[in-house]
C-alpha positions as CSV (number, residue, x, y, z in Angstrom):
1,M,72.1,-33.2,-17.0
2,A,72.0,-31.3,-13.3
3,D,71.0,-27.9,-15.1
4,V,67.8,-30.0,-16.9
5,D,66.9,-31.7,-13.7
6,A,67.1,-28.8,-11.9
7,A,64.3,-27.1,-15.0
8,S,62.6,-29.7,-15.4
9,T,61.3,-30.2,-11.9
10,T,60.7,-26.9,-11.3
11,P,58.0,-26.9,-14.2
12,T,56.0,-29.7,-12.4
13,N,56.6,-27.9,-9.8
14,V,54.8,-25.1,-9.6
15,P,50.8,-26.0,-11.1
16,E,50.9,-28.7,-8.0
17,T,51.0,-25.3,-5.5
18,T,48.4,-23.6,-7.6
19,I,46.3,-26.9,-7.2
20,D,47.3,-26.5,-3.4
21,D,45.9,-22.3,-3.8
22,N,42.8,-23.2,-5.4
23,E,41.8,-25.6,-3.1
24,E,42.4,-23.4,-0.3
25,A,40.8,-20.5,-1.6
26,E,38.0,-23.5,-2.3
27,S,38.4,-24.6,1.3
28,K,38.6,-21.4,2.4
29,E,35.7,-19.9,0.5
30,I,33.4,-22.9,1.4
31,M,34.0,-22.2,5.3
32,L,32.8,-18.9,4.6
33,M,30.0,-20.1,3.0
34,K,29.2,-22.5,6.2
35,Q,29.8,-19.9,8.7
36,R,27.4,-17.5,6.5
37,V,24.8,-20.8,6.8
38,E,24.7,-20.9,10.8
39,E,24.0,-17.1,10.7
40,M,21.5,-17.6,8.6
41,E,20.5,-20.5,11.4
42,R,20.7,-18.7,14.7
43,E,19.0,-15.6,12.8
44,A,15.3,-18.4,11.7
45,N,16.0,-20.0,15.2
46,K,15.2,-16.0,16.9
47,L,12.9,-14.6,14.2
48,R,10.4,-17.7,14.7
49,E,10.9,-17.4,18.7
50,L,9.5,-14.0,18.6
51,Q,7.3,-13.9,15.9
52,A,6.1,-17.2,19.1
53,A,6.6,-14.0,21.3
54,A,4.3,-11.4,19.4
55,E,1.9,-14.0,19.1
56,K,1.6,-15.7,22.4
57,A,1.7,-11.6,23.5
58,N,-1.6,-10.8,20.7
59,Q,-3.3,-13.5,22.5
60,E,-3.3,-12.1,25.9
61,T,-4.1,-9.0,24.5
62,G,-7.1,-10.2,22.7
63,A,-8.4,-12.0,25.7
64,E,-8.1,-8.9,27.4
65,N,-9.9,-7.0,25.0
66,A,-13.0,-9.1,24.5
67,G,-14.4,-7.6,27.3
68,V,-13.7,-3.5,25.9
69,P,-16.1,-2.8,24.0
70,M,-14.5,-1.3,20.0
71,D,-16.2,2.5,19.0
72,T,-20.1,2.4,18.8
73,E,-21.7,3.8,15.8
74,D,-23.2,6.6,17.9
75,D,-18.7,7.4,19.3
76,K,-17.5,7.3,15.4
77,A,-21.4,9.4,14.7
78,L,-20.1,11.7,17.9
79,A,-16.5,12.2,16.7
80,D,-17.1,12.8,12.8
81,S,-19.8,15.6,13.9
82,R,-17.0,17.7,15.2
83,S,-14.5,17.2,12.7
84,V,-13.6,18.7,9.1
85,Y,-12.0,17.7,5.6
86,V,-9.9,19.0,4.6
87,G,-9.4,18.8,0.8
88,N,-6.4,19.7,-2.2
89,V,-3.8,18.6,0.7
90,D,0.0,18.7,0.1
91,Y,1.5,15.5,-0.6
92,S,4.7,16.4,1.3
93,A,1.9,18.3,4.1
94,T,2.8,16.9,8.0
95,P,-0.2,16.4,10.2
96,E,1.3,18.9,12.5
97,E,1.6,21.7,9.5
98,I,-2.0,20.4,9.2
99,Q,-2.4,21.2,12.8
100,G,0.0,24.6,13.0
101,H,-3.2,25.5,10.2
102,F,-6.1,25.1,12.2
103,Q,-4.5,25.7,15.6
104,A,-6.8,29.2,15.9
105,C,-9.5,27.3,15.4
106,G,-9.3,25.6,18.5
107,T,-8.5,22.4,19.8
108,I,-8.1,20.0,18.0
109,N,-7.9,16.3,19.4
110,R,-6.3,14.5,15.8
111,V,-5.1,15.1,12.4
112,T,-5.6,12.1,10.1
113,I,-3.6,12.4,6.7
114,I,-5.5,9.5,4.2
115,C,-2.7,7.4,2.6
116,D,-3.1,5.0,-0.1
117,K,-3.6,1.2,1.7
118,F,-1.4,-0.2,-1.3
119,T,1.6,2.0,-2.4
120,G,1.0,4.6,1.6
121,H,1.1,7.2,0.1
122,P,-0.7,10.3,1.4
123,K,-4.0,10.3,-1.3
124,G,-4.1,14.6,-0.9
125,F,-6.4,15.0,2.2
126,A,-6.6,14.7,6.1
127,Y,-9.1,14.9,8.0
128,V,-9.7,17.5,11.3
129,E,-10.9,16.2,14.6
130,F,-11.7,18.9,17.0
131,S,-12.2,19.0,21.1
132,E,-15.8,20.5,20.5
133,P,-18.6,20.5,17.8
134,E,-18.0,24.1,18.3
135,H,-15.3,25.1,17.4
136,I,-16.6,23.6,13.2
137,D,-17.6,26.8,11.6
138,A,-14.3,29.1,12.6
139,A,-12.2,26.0,10.1
140,L,-15.0,26.1,7.4
141,A,-14.0,30.4,7.2
142,M,-11.1,28.1,6.2
143,D,-12.2,27.4,2.8
144,N,-10.0,28.7,0.1
145,S,-7.2,29.8,2.0
146,L,-4.0,29.1,1.0
147,F,-1.7,26.2,2.8
148,R,1.8,24.9,1.2
149,G,0.6,27.1,-2.0
150,R,-2.6,25.7,-2.6
151,L,-6.4,27.0,-2.1
152,I,-7.1,23.8,0.0
153,K,-11.0,22.4,0.4
154,V,-12.4,22.8,4.2
155,T,-15.7,20.9,4.5
156,A,-18.4,19.6,6.8
157,K,-16.7,15.5,7.6
158,R,-20.3,13.2,6.6
159,T,-20.9,10.4,8.9
160,N,-20.4,7.3,6.7
161,V,-23.5,4.2,6.9
162,P,-22.3,1.2,6.3
163,G,-23.7,-0.7,3.0
164,F,-24.6,2.8,1.7
165,N,-24.4,3.4,-2.1
166,R,-22.9,0.3,-2.1
167,G,-26.6,-1.2,-4.9
168,R,-25.2,-0.4,-7.4
169,G,-21.6,-3.0,-8.9
170,R,-19.7,-2.4,-11.2
171,G,-21.4,-3.3,-13.9
172,G,-24.6,-1.1,-13.5
173,Y,-25.8,0.4,-16.5
174,R,-24.0,3.9,-16.9
175,G,-24.6,5.3,-20.3
176,G,-27.3,7.1,-21.1
177,Y,-28.4,7.5,-25.2
178,R,-25.4,6.9,-27.4
179,G,-26.1,7.5,-30.9
180,G,-28.9,7.6,-33.7
181,Y,-30.9,5.5,-35.4
182,R,-28.3,2.4,-37.3
183,G,-31.3,1.1,-39.5
184,G,-33.7,2.0,-41.7
185,S,-34.0,1.4,-45.0
186,P,-31.3,-0.2,-47.4
187,G,-31.8,2.9,-49.3
188,Y,-31.5,5.9,-47.7
189,Q,-27.9,7.5,-47.1
190,P,-27.6,9.9,-44.8
191,Y,-26.0,13.0,-46.5
192,R,-22.2,13.2,-45.6
193,A,-19.2,15.9,-46.7
194,R,-17.2,14.8,-48.7
195,G,-13.8,15.2,-48.0
196,R,-13.7,17.5,-44.3
197,G,-13.7,14.8,-41.4
198,R,-11.5,11.3,-40.7
199,G,-13.0,9.2,-42.2
200,R,-13.0,8.1,-46.0
201,G,-14.9,10.8,-47.1
202,F,-18.4,9.2,-49.7
């Protein structure tokens, strides 16, 4: 009888311990989740503080720079007059490599590799601005030179005129004459080769 009691009490205790283990595991998970939520809230508060500080700094610098004029059209035209366009540039080329390629032409102010504004990938062309307009002739002599295994195109940079070439929208007239006369008398049938083309072979 004692054996039966011992056997009967043992199985009843096992599920209770498993339930306790499950409850402990769940309470640990809940505690961990609470800690994570608290950490995320702290980080969010820090981000808010940083963003507020950055906005305040931007407002202060904006007020300071209000009296400083931006580059005028004359300045841009002057910079363009001493710059060259470099086309067919390797996509993995760096500004330093381009500068090294044109270093012999003269002192370089800056090299700008144009990237796609949506993807951030280079478009395959760049601009090189020299310190003096006299260096342009030497740079133009580098046209069709080999750079990273590709023949690059070097031309003088043209100055963009605001509003120029914007009159024609996307829906403008593009095509020319698109086909022959489709009307005519119903009795006239033009000659068609039989079975030669991709049509039904009338």
